[in-house]
C-alpha positions as CSV (number, residue, x, y, z in Angstrom):
1,M,-5.0,-29.3,17.9
2,T,-7.6,-26.8,16.6
3,D,-6.9,-24.9,13.7
4,P,-7.2,-21.5,14.9
5,S,-9.7,-19.4,12.7
6,W,-8.8,-16.3,10.6
7,S,-8.9,-13.2,12.5
8,E,-6.8,-15.0,15.3
9,A,-4.0,-16.5,12.6
10,R,-3.6,-12.8,11.8
11,D,-3.0,-11.6,14.9
12,L,-0.5,-14.1,15.4
13,A,1.4,-13.6,12.4
14,R,1.2,-9.4,13.3
15,V,4.1,-10.9,17.1
16,S,5.5,-12.7,15.0
17,L,7.9,-10.6,13.5
18,P,10.3,-8.7,15.2
19,R,10.5,-5.1,15.2
20,G,12.5,-2.9,12.9
21,E,15.0,-0.8,13.6
22,I,15.0,2.7,12.8
23,I,16.4,4.7,10.0
24,S,17.1,8.1,8.3
25,V,17.0,7.8,5.4
26,T,16.2,10.5,2.6
27,L,13.1,11.4,0.7
28,A,14.1,9.4,-2.5
29,G,13.9,6.4,-0.5
30,A,11.4,7.1,1.3
31,V,8.3,5.8,-0.8
32,G,7.0,2.2,1.2
33,A,8.7,2.8,4.7
34,V,6.7,3.7,7.6
35,A,7.0,6.7,9.5
36,T,8.0,6.1,13.3
37,E,6.9,9.4,14.6
38,D,4.9,12.3,13.7
39,L,6.3,14.2,11.3
40,R,5.5,17.9,10.9
41,A,4.8,20.6,8.8
42,L,9.1,22.6,9.2
43,G,6.9,25.9,7.4
44,P,3.8,26.5,6.3
45,I,2.6,25.2,3.3
46,P,2.7,27.3,0.7
47,H,4.9,29.0,2.7
48,A,4.2,32.1,1.0
49,A,1.0,33.9,-0.5
50,T,1.0,33.0,-4.2
51,S,-1.1,34.2,-7.4
52,A,-3.2,30.8,-8.4
53,M,-4.0,32.8,-12.1
54,D,-1.4,34.4,-15.3
55,G,-2.7,38.1,-15.2
56,W,-2.1,41.3,-12.5
57,A,-1.7,42.2,-9.9
58,V,-4.0,45.1,-8.9
59,C,-4.1,47.3,-5.5
60,G,-7.8,49.6,-5.5
61,P,-10.8,50.3,-8.0
62,A,-10.5,49.9,-11.1
63,P,-8.8,51.3,-13.6
64,W,-5.4,51.0,-12.2
65,H,-2.3,52.0,-14.5
66,L,0.3,49.3,-15.6
67,D,3.9,50.0,-13.7
68,S,7.4,47.4,-13.5
69,G,8.9,48.6,-10.5
70,D,9.7,46.5,-6.9
71,D,7.8,48.6,-5.1
72,P,4.9,47.9,-3.2
73,L,2.2,49.2,-5.1
74,S,-0.3,51.5,-4.3
75,P,-4.2,52.5,-5.0
76,G,-4.8,52.2,-8.6
77,R,-1.6,50.8,-9.6
78,A,-1.2,46.5,-11.5
79,R,1.4,44.6,-12.2
80,P,1.8,41.6,-14.2
81,I,1.6,38.4,-12.4
82,V,2.2,34.9,-13.2
83,T,1.3,31.7,-11.4
84,G,3.0,30.6,-8.9
85,A,5.0,33.8,-8.5
86,V,5.0,36.3,-4.8
87,P,2.0,39.3,-5.1
88,P,3.7,42.7,-4.7
89,E,3.3,43.7,-1.2
90,G,-0.6,46.5,-1.5
91,T,-1.6,43.1,-4.2
92,D,-5.9,43.5,-3.4
93,A,-6.3,40.7,-5.8
94,V,-5.1,39.1,-9.3
95,V,-6.8,39.8,-11.8
96,P,-7.0,36.8,-14.4
97,S,-6.1,37.3,-18.3
98,E,-8.8,36.6,-19.6
99,W,-10.8,39.3,-17.8
100,G,-8.9,42.4,-18.5
101,R,-8.5,44.3,-21.4
102,V,-4.8,46.9,-21.7
103,S,-5.5,50.2,-23.3
104,G,-2.3,51.4,-23.3
105,D,-0.8,51.3,-19.9
106,V,-4.3,51.1,-18.6
107,L,-5.9,48.1,-17.4
108,H,-10.2,48.1,-17.3
109,A,-11.4,45.3,-15.9
110,E,-14.5,44.2,-13.0
111,R,-12.6,44.9,-9.7
112,P,-12.1,41.6,-8.0
113,P,-13.1,40.6,-4.4
114,P,-9.9,41.5,-2.2
115,G,-7.6,37.8,-2.4
116,R,-9.8,36.4,-5.2
117,H,-7.1,34.8,-7.3
118,V,-4.6,35.0,-4.0
119,R,-3.5,31.9,-2.2
120,P,-2.6,32.5,0.8
121,S,0.5,31.1,3.2
122,G,-0.9,28.1,5.4
123,E,-3.3,27.9,2.9
124,E,-2.6,23.9,3.4
125,A,-0.4,23.6,6.6
126,Q,0.5,25.5,9.2
127,E,3.8,24.8,10.6
128,G,3.4,22.5,13.0
129,D,1.2,20.8,11.7
130,V,1.3,16.5,11.7
131,L,1.7,16.0,8.3
132,V,2.2,12.2,8.3
133,P,0.9,10.5,11.4
134,A,3.0,7.0,13.1
135,G,2.3,5.1,11.8
136,Q,1.5,6.1,8.3
137,L,2.7,4.1,4.9
138,L,5.4,7.0,3.5
139,T,4.3,7.5,-0.4
140,P,4.8,9.4,-2.7
141,A,2.0,11.3,-2.3
142,R,3.0,12.1,1.5
143,V,6.7,12.4,0.7
144,G,5.5,15.3,-1.7
145,V,4.0,16.8,0.7
146,L,6.9,16.4,2.8
147,A,9.2,18.1,0.3
148,M,7.3,21.3,0.2
149,T,7.8,21.5,3.6
150,G,11.1,21.9,3.9
151,H,12.0,17.6,4.9
152,D,15.3,16.4,3.6
153,R,15.5,13.1,5.2
154,V,13.4,11.2,7.9
155,D,13.1,8.7,9.9
156,V,11.5,5.1,9.4
157,R,11.8,1.5,9.3
158,R,12.5,0.2,6.5
159,A,10.1,-2.6,4.8
160,P,11.3,-6.1,6.0
161,L,13.3,-8.1,3.3
162,V,12.0,-11.6,2.3
163,H,13.6,-14.4,1.0
164,L,11.3,-16.5,-0.9
165,V,11.7,-20.3,-2.1
166,V,9.9,-21.8,-4.7
167,T,9.2,-25.7,-3.5
168,G,8.0,-28.3,-6.5
169,D,9.4,-31.1,-8.4
170,E,6.5,-30.5,-10.5
171,L,7.2,-27.0,-11.5
172,V,8.4,-25.8,-15.2
173,P,9.8,-22.2,-15.5
174,S,8.6,-21.7,-19.4
175,G,5.9,-22.7,-21.8
176,L,3.3,-24.9,-22.2
177,P,3.9,-28.3,-19.2
178,Q,3.1,-31.6,-20.0
179,P,0.8,-33.8,-18.2
180,G,2.6,-34.7,-14.9
181,H,3.8,-31.0,-14.9
182,V,2.7,-28.0,-13.9
183,R,4.0,-23.8,-14.7
184,D,5.2,-22.1,-12.7
185,V,3.4,-18.8,-11.9
186,M,4.8,-18.7,-8.7
187,T,7.6,-16.9,-9.3
188,P,6.4,-13.7,-12.1
189,M,3.9,-13.9,-9.4
190,L,4.0,-13.6,-5.3
191,P,7.7,-11.0,-5.9
192,P,5.5,-8.1,-7.2
193,M,2.9,-9.2,-4.9
194,L,4.6,-8.6,-2.2
195,S,6.2,-6.0,-2.6
196,A,2.1,-4.6,-3.0
197,L,2.0,-5.6,0.8
198,G,4.9,-3.6,2.1
199,A,7.4,-6.8,1.6
200,K,10.8,-6.4,-0.4
201,V,12.1,-10.4,-1.8
202,A,15.9,-9.4,-1.1
203,R,16.1,-13.7,-2.9
204,L,14.6,-15.6,-4.7
205,D,15.4,-19.5,-4.6
206,H,13.6,-22.6,-6.1
207,V,14.2,-25.9,-4.3
208,R,12.9,-30.0,-4.9
209,D,10.2,-30.6,-2.6
210,D,12.9,-32.7,-0.6
211,P,12.7,-31.7,3.3
212,R,16.8,-31.9,3.8
213,A,18.0,-29.5,0.7
214,L,14.6,-26.6,1.8
215,T,15.7,-26.9,5.5
216,A,19.7,-26.3,3.9
217,K,18.0,-23.5,1.4
218,V,16.5,-21.2,4.1
219,A,19.1,-22.0,6.2
220,A,21.4,-19.7,4.1
221,G,19.7,-16.9,3.9
222,D,19.5,-13.7,5.8
223,A,16.9,-11.6,5.0
224,D,14.3,-10.8,8.3
225,L,11.4,-13.2,6.6
226,V,11.4,-16.9,4.9
227,I,7.9,-17.0,2.6
228,T,7.8,-20.1,0.5
229,A,5.3,-21.3,-1.6
230,G,4.1,-25.1,-2.1
231,G,4.8,-28.2,0.3
232,T,2.4,-27.6,3.0
233,G,0.2,-31.0,2.9
234,H,1.0,-33.8,5.2
235,S,1.8,-36.1,2.1
236,T,5.4,-37.7,1.7
237,A,6.1,-35.7,-1.0
238,D,5.4,-31.7,1.0
239,P,8.8,-30.8,2.4
240,I,7.6,-28.7,4.9
241,D,6.7,-31.0,7.6
242,G,9.7,-32.9,7.7
243,A,12.0,-29.7,7.4
244,W,10.3,-28.1,10.1
245,E,11.4,-30.9,12.1
246,R,15.1,-30.6,10.6
247,A,15.2,-26.4,11.7
248,D,13.3,-27.3,14.9
249,V,10.5,-24.6,14.4
250,D,8.3,-22.9,16.8
251,V,5.0,-24.4,14.7
252,R,2.5,-20.8,15.8
253,F,-0.2,-22.0,14.0
254,R,0.0,-25.6,10.8
255,G,-3.9,-24.6,9.3
256,V,-5.9,-22.0,10.0
257,D,-9.9,-22.9,9.0
258,M,-10.1,-20.7,6.3
259,R,-11.1,-21.6,2.2
260,P,-9.1,-21.5,0.0
261,G,-5.9,-21.5,1.7
262,H,-6.2,-24.1,4.1
263,P,-2.6,-25.7,4.6
264,V,-1.2,-22.0,5.2
265,S,1.3,-22.4,8.1
266,L,3.3,-20.2,10.2
267,A,6.8,-20.7,12.3
268,V,9.5,-19.4,14.0
269,L,12.8,-20.6,13.4
270,P,15.8,-20.5,16.1
271,D,16.9,-17.4,14.8
272,G,14.2,-15.6,15.5
273,R,13.0,-14.8,11.6
274,P,9.1,-16.3,10.6
275,W,8.4,-19.1,8.2
276,L,5.2,-18.2,6.4
277,A,4.2,-21.6,4.6
278,L,2.0,-20.7,0.9
279,P,0.5,-23.5,-0.4
280,G,1.1,-24.4,-3.3
281,N,-1.8,-23.9,-5.1
282,P,-2.2,-20.4,-6.7
283,L,-5.1,-18.6,-6.3
284,A,-4.9,-20.1,-2.4
285,A,-0.8,-18.8,-2.3
286,M,-2.3,-15.2,-3.2
287,L,-5.3,-15.0,-1.0
288,T,-3.5,-16.4,2.2
289,A,-0.1,-14.0,1.2
290,L,-3.3,-11.3,1.0
291,S,-4.3,-12.6,4.0
292,F,-1.1,-12.7,6.8
293,V,1.7,-10.7,4.9
294,P,0.2,-7.6,5.3
295,A,-0.5,-8.8,9.6
296,L,3.7,-9.7,9.5
297,V,4.3,-5.9,7.4
298,E,2.6,-4.0,10.6
299,G,4.5,-6.4,13.3
300,F,7.8,-5.4,11.9
301,T,7.4,-1.3,11.0
302,G,4.5,-0.2,13.2
303,A,3.0,0.5,10.3
304,T,-1.0,1.3,11.2
305,S,-3.4,-2.0,10.9
306,V,-5.9,-1.0,7.9
307,E,-8.9,-2.5,8.9
308,P,-11.3,-4.4,5.9
309,A,-13.7,-1.8,4.2
310,W,-17.3,-3.1,4.0
311,A,-19.7,-3.5,1.5
312,V,-23.5,-4.3,0.1
313,A,-23.5,-7.9,-1.0
314,N,-25.7,-7.8,-4.9
315,E,-25.6,-11.8,-4.4
316,A,-24.9,-14.4,-2.3
317,F,-21.4,-15.6,-1.1
318,D,-21.3,-19.2,0.0
319,G,-19.2,-19.5,3.6
320,R,-17.7,-23.0,3.5
321,A,-15.4,-22.4,6.5
322,D,-14.3,-20.4,9.7
323,T,-13.9,-17.6,6.9
324,T,-14.0,-18.2,3.1
325,L,-12.0,-15.1,1.1
326,V,-14.0,-15.0,-3.0
327,P,-13.1,-12.9,-5.8
328,A,-15.7,-10.2,-6.1
329,R,-16.2,-7.1,-7.9
330,H,-18.3,-3.9,-7.5
331,T,-21.4,-2.9,-9.6
332,A,-23.6,-0.5,-9.0
333,A,-26.0,-2.8,-7.7
334,G,-23.8,-4.0,-5.3
335,L,-21.0,-6.8,-5.0
336,V,-21.1,-9.7,-6.9
337,P,-18.5,-12.6,-6.7
338,V,-16.6,-13.2,-9.6
339,G,-15.8,-17.1,-11.5
340,R,-15.2,-20.0,-9.2
341,S,-13.2,-19.4,-5.9
342,R,-10.7,-22.7,-6.4
343,P,-7.3,-23.5,-5.0
344,H,-6.3,-23.9,-8.0
345,L,-7.8,-21.5,-9.9
346,L,-6.9,-17.9,-10.7
347,T,-9.2,-16.2,-13.4
348,A,-11.4,-15.1,-10.7
349,L,-8.6,-13.1,-8.9
350,A,-7.7,-11.7,-12.4
351,G,-10.9,-10.3,-12.9
352,A,-11.8,-9.1,-8.9
353,D,-10.9,-5.9,-8.5
354,V,-11.8,-6.7,-4.2
355,V,-11.2,-10.4,-2.2
356,A,-15.4,-10.4,0.1
357,I,-14.8,-12.1,3.6
358,V,-17.5,-14.5,3.7
359,P,-18.6,-15.9,7.4
360,R,-19.3,-19.7,8.3
361,G,-23.0,-19.6,6.6
362,G,-22.8,-17.2,3.8
363,I,-24.2,-14.1,3.3
364,G,-27.4,-12.9,1.5
365,P,-28.4,-10.4,-1.1
366,G,-28.7,-6.9,0.4
367,D,-26.2,-8.1,4.0
368,P,-23.0,-6.0,4.3
369,V,-19.8,-8.2,3.4
370,A,-16.3,-6.7,4.7
371,V,-13.6,-6.8,1.9
372,L,-9.9,-6.6,1.6
373,P,-8.5,-4.2,-0.8
374,R,-7.0,-5.9,-4.6
375,S,-3.8,-4.5,-2.9
376,W,-2.0,-4.6,-6.1
């Protein structure tokens, strides 16, 4: 079977995780979820006209006599006001504190233009305006806007829950590894990475390179999505092939025409849970997670697909497959590769702010290049 292209594999991932259920949540629990319908303003924002400055609400031409009543302002009158307060009826404008001079009970200042320093009702949104379109992620700022317009609860699709399984006989959990062993970087690295990509780790397990043990560990989970790290090669020491045979999975792809991360694979368990198998090399694991986890999340939540952005290359980028993912950094002169893009090396990604998507044949200086944001 021919390995799918990077784009084809993303499309396969997008349709492999069934759409999640719609739930109602408070705004406090909505960040990270996806709107299932257009969320509209329940009222204008701001809901009333307010002062933009500390100072005085004034009516008519200067000078103004100060009063402290609750009645509407009449021409030639002024009243102290603070930022955010509702000006009294009859207010023409607000005179900032630093603009005015008070002598006795008389305010002296130049007359401001009508409406100056008064924030009108509905300046940001009118009742019924769409604040968050369906399919958009609810960020802290979007939740704040919803709160401003009166929402208390919203209907959303939650982030998918992940059962993360880290494999490897050679892994050590702490300290500097001895020859023949490697430090487990997946356990501290992948959970926050997956969270940044829209998924939440509900269970984290470790298992040796044993297909039987791996199959049992996965069968014991009940999250929406299984993600394993390691064991994707085809040697006798790699457990993915044996575990998938035991679990009778439906293989969607077993390898992708990309570098780094060619061994990344995706299958669906008989109970419907997708199983994304990430390579065991750290950079390959990160770049394949960055490639395919967002697509799986989009399928579950109905989130709008985020297309790659574009930049201009300042240096040459080598393309070694249908798609080569290269850690890169923006400079004033354009995009440049960072470090060495090798599957087992992480320092390049640690110093990058984007990942360049390089087609077969590479990209030359001055050429446009698609990029994925770092996301964490």
